[in-house]
C-alpha positions as CSV (number, residue, x, y, z in Angstrom):
1,M,0.0,0.0,0.0
2,T,1.2,3.5,-0.8
3,T,1.9,5.2,2.5
4,K,2.5,8.9,1.5
5,Q,-0.9,9.8,0.2
6,V,-3.0,8.4,2.9
7,P,-1.6,10.5,5.8
8,S,-1.4,13.6,3.8
9,T,-5.1,13.7,2.9
10,M,-6.3,12.9,6.4
11,A,-3.7,15.1,8.1
12,R,-4.6,18.1,5.9
13,I,-8.3,17.8,6.9
14,F,-8.2,16.5,10.5
15,G,-4.6,17.3,11.6
16,K,-3.9,13.6,12.2
17,P,-3.6,10.4,10.0
18,R,-6.8,8.9,11.4
19,G,-10.1,10.5,12.1
20,L,-13.4,9.9,14.0
21,I,-16.2,11.6,12.2
22,G,-19.6,12.1,13.7
23,M,-22.7,12.3,11.5
24,I,-25.4,15.0,12.0
25,H,-28.6,13.8,10.4
26,V,-30.3,17.2,9.9
27,G,-34.1,17.3,10.3
28,A,-36.5,17.1,7.4
29,L,-36.0,20.1,5.2
30,P,-38.5,22.4,3.5
31,G,-40.8,20.7,1.0
32,T,-40.0,17.1,2.1
33,P,-42.7,14.7,3.3
34,A,-41.6,14.5,6.8
35,Q,-41.0,18.2,7.3
36,R,-42.8,19.4,10.5
37,R,-40.4,21.9,12.1
38,S,-39.1,25.3,10.9
39,L,-35.7,25.6,9.4
40,E,-34.6,27.6,12.4
41,A,-35.5,24.7,14.7
42,V,-33.7,22.1,12.4
43,T,-30.7,24.3,12.4
44,A,-30.6,24.7,16.1
45,Q,-30.7,21.0,16.6
46,A,-27.8,20.5,14.1
47,V,-25.8,23.1,16.0
48,A,-26.5,21.4,19.3
49,E,-25.3,18.1,18.0
50,A,-22.2,19.7,16.5
51,R,-21.3,21.0,19.9
52,L,-21.9,17.6,21.5
53,L,-19.5,16.1,19.0
54,T,-16.9,18.8,19.7
55,D,-17.2,18.4,23.5
56,A,-16.8,14.6,23.1
57,G,-13.5,15.1,21.3
58,F,-14.5,13.9,17.8
59,D,-12.1,14.8,14.9
60,G,-14.7,15.9,12.4
61,M,-18.4,16.0,11.6
62,M,-20.8,15.7,8.6
63,I,-24.2,17.1,7.8
64,E,-26.6,14.9,5.8
65,N,-30.2,15.3,4.8
66,M,-31.1,11.8,6.0
67,H,-34.7,12.8,7.1
68,D,-35.6,14.0,3.6
69,R,-36.8,10.5,2.6
70,P,-37.9,9.3,0.1
71,Y,-35.0,10.9,-1.6
72,L,-34.8,12.5,-5.1
73,K,-32.2,11.1,-7.5
74,R,-29.2,13.3,-8.2
75,V,-31.1,16.6,-8.5
76,V,-32.7,18.2,-5.4
77,G,-34.5,21.5,-5.3
78,P,-32.9,24.9,-4.6
79,E,-34.7,25.0,-1.3
80,I,-32.7,22.0,-0.1
81,V,-29.4,23.4,-1.3
82,A,-30.2,26.7,0.4
83,A,-31.3,25.0,3.6
84,M,-28.2,22.8,3.8
85,A,-26.0,25.9,3.2
86,C,-27.7,27.8,6.0
87,I,-27.3,24.8,8.4
88,G,-23.7,24.3,7.4
89,Q,-22.9,27.9,7.9
90,E,-24.3,27.9,11.5
91,V,-22.7,24.5,12.3
92,K,-19.3,25.7,11.0
93,A,-19.5,28.9,13.0
94,A,-20.4,27.0,16.2
95,T,-17.4,24.6,16.3
96,P,-13.9,24.4,14.9
97,L,-14.3,20.8,13.8
98,P,-13.7,20.0,10.1
99,L,-17.0,19.7,8.3
100,G,-18.2,17.4,5.6
101,V,-21.4,17.5,3.5
102,Q,-23.6,14.8,1.8
103,V,-26.8,15.6,0.0
104,L,-29.0,12.6,-0.7
105,A,-29.5,10.9,-3.0
106,G,-26.4,11.2,-5.0
107,A,-26.8,15.0,-5.3
108,N,-23.0,15.3,-5.4
109,Q,-22.7,18.6,-7.2
110,A,-25.1,20.2,-4.7
111,A,-23.0,18.8,-1.9
112,L,-19.9,20.4,-3.4
113,A,-21.7,23.7,-3.8
114,V,-22.8,23.7,-0.2
115,A,-19.4,22.7,1.0
116,L,-17.7,25.5,-0.9
117,A,-20.3,28.1,0.4
118,V,-19.8,27.1,4.1
119,G,-16.1,26.4,4.1
120,A,-16.5,22.6,4.5
121,S,-13.5,20.3,4.0
122,F,-14.9,17.3,2.3
123,V,-17.9,15.8,0.7
124,R,-19.3,12.2,0.8
125,V,-20.6,11.2,-2.7
126,E,-22.7,8.3,-3.9
127,G,-22.5,6.8,-7.4
128,A,-19.2,8.5,-8.5
129,L,-18.2,5.4,-10.5
130,F,-20.0,2.3,-11.8
131,A,-23.7,2.5,-12.4
132,H,-26.0,0.7,-10.0
133,V,-29.6,0.4,-8.9
134,A,-30.3,2.5,-5.8
135,D,-33.4,2.9,-3.8
136,E,-34.2,5.8,-6.0
137,G,-33.7,3.9,-9.3
138,W,-31.0,3.5,-11.8
139,M,-28.0,5.8,-11.0
140,D,-25.3,6.5,-13.6
141,A,-21.8,7.3,-12.5
142,D,-20.9,11.0,-12.3
143,A,-17.2,11.3,-11.4
144,G,-16.3,13.0,-14.7
145,E,-19.0,15.6,-14.4
146,L,-18.4,16.0,-10.6
147,L,-14.6,16.7,-10.7
148,R,-15.0,19.0,-13.6
149,Y,-17.6,20.9,-11.6
150,R,-15.3,21.0,-8.6
151,R,-12.6,22.6,-10.8
152,Q,-15.1,25.0,-12.4
153,I,-16.3,26.4,-9.1
154,G,-12.8,26.6,-7.6
155,A,-13.4,23.9,-5.0
156,D,-10.3,21.8,-5.6
157,R,-9.4,22.0,-1.9
158,I,-12.6,20.1,-1.0
159,A,-11.9,16.4,-0.8
160,V,-14.2,13.9,-2.4
161,F,-14.7,10.7,-0.4
162,A,-16.6,8.2,-2.6
163,D,-18.8,5.3,-1.4
164,I,-17.9,2.1,-3.2
165,K,-20.4,-0.8,-3.6
166,K,-22.6,1.5,-1.6
167,K,-25.4,0.5,0.9
168,H,-29.1,0.5,0.0
169,S,-28.2,-0.5,-3.6
170,A,-28.1,-3.6,-5.9
171,H,-24.8,-4.2,-7.7
172,A,-25.7,-7.2,-9.8
173,V,-24.9,-5.3,-12.9
174,T,-21.3,-5.0,-11.8
175,A,-21.1,-8.4,-10.0
176,D,-17.9,-9.1,-12.0
177,V,-16.2,-6.1,-10.5
178,D,-15.3,-6.8,-6.9
179,L,-14.9,-4.3,-4.1
180,V,-11.1,-4.1,-4.6
181,A,-11.4,-3.4,-8.3
182,T,-14.0,-0.7,-7.5
183,A,-11.6,0.9,-5.0
184,R,-8.8,0.9,-7.6
185,A,-11.2,2.5,-10.1
186,A,-12.1,5.2,-7.6
187,E,-8.4,5.9,-7.2
188,F,-7.9,6.0,-11.0
189,F,-10.9,8.4,-11.3
190,L,-9.2,10.8,-8.8
191,A,-11.3,10.3,-5.7
192,D,-9.5,11.5,-2.6
193,G,-10.7,8.6,-0.5
194,V,-13.1,5.6,-0.5
195,I,-15.9,4.7,1.9
196,V,-16.8,1.1,2.6
197,T,-20.2,0.2,3.9
198,A,-22.5,-2.8,4.5
199,G,-25.9,-3.3,2.9
200,E,-28.0,-1.0,5.0
201,T,-27.7,1.9,7.5
202,G,-26.5,0.6,10.8
203,Q,-25.1,-2.7,9.5
204,A,-21.4,-3.2,10.1
205,A,-19.0,-3.2,7.1
206,A,-17.1,-6.4,6.7
207,P,-13.6,-5.9,8.3
208,K,-12.1,-8.0,5.5
209,D,-13.5,-5.6,2.9
210,V,-12.0,-2.6,4.7
211,E,-8.7,-4.4,5.0
212,A,-8.7,-5.4,1.3
213,A,-9.4,-1.9,0.0
214,A,-6.9,-0.3,2.3
215,R,-4.2,-2.6,1.1
216,A,-5.0,-2.2,-2.6
217,I,-5.0,1.6,-2.9
218,G,-3.0,4.6,-1.8
219,L,-6.1,6.6,-0.8
220,P,-7.6,6.8,2.7
221,T,-10.2,4.0,3.2
222,L,-13.0,5.0,5.6
223,V,-15.8,2.9,7.1
224,G,-19.2,4.4,6.5
225,S,-21.8,2.2,8.3
226,G,-22.2,0.1,11.4
227,V,-19.3,1.2,13.5
228,T,-19.9,0.9,17.2
229,A,-17.9,1.2,20.4
230,D,-17.8,-2.6,20.5
231,N,-16.4,-3.2,17.0
232,V,-14.3,-0.1,16.4
233,G,-11.2,-2.3,16.9
234,D,-12.1,-4.5,13.9
235,Y,-10.9,-1.7,11.5
236,P,-7.3,-1.1,12.3
237,R,-6.4,-0.1,8.7
238,A,-9.3,2.3,8.3
239,A,-8.1,6.0,8.0
240,G,-11.5,7.2,9.1
241,L,-14.7,6.1,10.8
242,I,-18.0,7.8,10.0
243,V,-20.4,7.1,12.8
244,G,-24.0,8.0,13.2
245,S,-26.6,5.5,14.4
246,C,-24.4,4.2,17.2
247,L,-24.3,7.8,18.8
248,K,-28.1,7.9,19.1
249,E,-30.4,6.7,21.9
250,G,-31.0,2.9,21.4
251,G,-28.7,3.0,18.3
252,R,-31.5,4.3,16.1
253,W,-30.4,6.8,13.4
254,N,-33.5,9.0,14.0
255,A,-33.2,9.3,17.8
256,P,-31.5,12.1,19.7
257,M,-27.8,11.9,20.3
258,D,-26.8,10.1,23.6
259,I,-23.8,11.8,25.4
260,R,-22.9,8.5,27.0
261,R,-22.7,6.8,23.5
262,L,-20.6,9.6,22.2
263,D,-18.1,9.2,25.1
264,A,-18.0,5.4,24.8
265,M,-17.3,5.7,21.0
266,K,-14.5,8.3,21.6
267,T,-13.0,6.1,24.3
268,A,-13.1,3.0,22.2
269,F,-11.6,4.9,19.2
270,D,-8.8,6.3,21.2
271,A,-8.0,2.9,22.6
272,T,-7.4,1.5,19.1
273,A,-4.7,4.2,18.5
274,R,-2.5,3.0,21.4
């Protein structure tokens, strides 16, 4: 495995070679089926969660419009982009933690635009390479368009972390392309890191998949689902762990954050670095 590129990417963003990233599932945004609260209330909750992550000693955080289900495919309305930018701006102002952005589903250019507007450091993108069938339907790859858009808007400093063989999707059409080959393709297509998941939110990624991807490429390999305080030690080669559900009451992604779970996750993560 190439050793120079992995630390440089993570160190540039998080100030260290390995990072614990907390997910902020922002409340349902304007115009979406589950929206019941004002944007001001949704923003206030996101800011409160950002402060909890900071106080718990996390290395970074992400905002994601998880509550906007069912998701649109690739293109979301201007109201979503504007709302995410408003939330991101307030979250960024509330804490010094590096910020990431994801806009579901696969609205990768929107995520980049939000990240640029609020001073975020990275985006998490779906479907950057290899077409697949997602919950939302057929999704073509968009790495070419996405990285050209990043250059056009002057956002080259924003890292692109790409999900590979992503969750909530069927990959039968690329069954002859395994996870390692997909990781190598992401590296060839100039991603800044890859994210390995399981089949669904909350399910743990297979440690062997994370290990194989990390060995095969010179990019940071992050884990993007199912990490808990109990299994964090199963991913010694992961450059980053994106955690969400395990930080919530009862381990449910749509529940409030639980300070005890945040502390347990941070303690477990730190123990793996010794």
